[in-house]
N, C-alpha and C positions, 0 to 999 in steps of 0.2 A: 830973034829966036832965043827962047829961054833955055839955058843949059840945064840938063837934067829933067827937062819937063818931057813927060811921055804921053800926055793927053789927059782926057777926063778921067778923074777918080771917083768912084762911087763910095760914099761913106754911109754904112748902115747904121741907123739909129739904135739906141738901146730899145725903144719901143718895137722896132721893126724886128729885131732879134727875138724879143720876147714873143711877138705875134707868131714868128716862124716856128718857135718851139712849141707854142700851144697848137698850132696847125699840125706839126709833126706827131704830137701826142695823140691828137684826135684821130689821125690816119693810122697809127699803130693800134689805138683802141678799136678801130673799125676792122682790124684784122690784117692790114697790109704791113708786111715786113720789108718788102723790096719794092723799089719803084717798078711801075709797068713799062716793059721794055716796047719801044717802037711807037707807031702812030696811035693816037688816042682821040676820042670824042669827049668833050666836057660840056656838061649842061649846070648852069647855076640857077638856083632859085633863091632870091634876096628877099628876106622878110624884114620889113622895118618893124620897130617896136611899136605895139599898139598903145596909143595915148590913153590916159585915164579918162578923157572925155569922148571916147570914140563913140559911145552910143548917142550922145548929143550931136555929134557930126554926122552920124549915120542918119539920124531922124530928120536932120536939116537938108541932107543931101544924099539920098539912098544909093544913087548910081555912081557918084564919084567922090564920096567922102574921104577915101583913102588918098586922093590926089593931094590933099592938104597935109598928109603926114610926112614928116621929115625922114629922108631916106638917103643913103649913100647913092651917087650916080652909078649905074651898072658898070660902065667902062672903068672907072676908078676902082671899084670893088673888084672887078676882074683881074685888073693889073696887080693889085696888092696880093690877091689870093693866089694867082698863078706864080708870082715870084716865091710865095711861100711854099707852094706845093712842088716846085721844082726841085728835083733830087730826093723828093719825099714820096710822092704819088706817081709821078712820071719823071723820066729822066731830065728833062728840060722842056720848057714851054714851046720850044721850036718843033716838038713831036705832037702838038695840038693841031690836028687837020680838020676837026669839026668842032665848032664852038657856038654855043647858044646860052641865053640867059634871059630870065624874066624877073620882074618885080612882082611879088606876091601881095595879097591883101594882109595887112597886119592882123595877126591872131594871138599875140602874146609877146614874148621876149624877141629881140632882134637876133637874127641868126641867118646863116646861109647853109643851103643844102647843096652839096656837090655830088654829081653823078658822072662817073668816069668809066668809059668802056674801051677795051682794046679794039683796034681796027684791023688786027692781023687776021 
């Protein structure tokens, strides 16, 4: 047994801190001043960046050209975003009772659209 060891320690990187600050600014810009109290439902729309050659890809494979576009994994995006939104848009991610996400067809810059509603 190690003396003074109290278990795992989470170290937040400077990039993670900067991302959380960006998310908090976006939430405030959207008009939220306090976190939503209680149970919430969250829906994410994850838009990958549309590549410059998207028209060529679409002509070659009209039905699934967007499958070849690089995009974050939905589960990874969800975890990072929920950590950033905790204490900002909702009290803690333990209050998320409904959760859904979808990857969208690239239509411009990479972005995520977040919809949150109270379940009270």
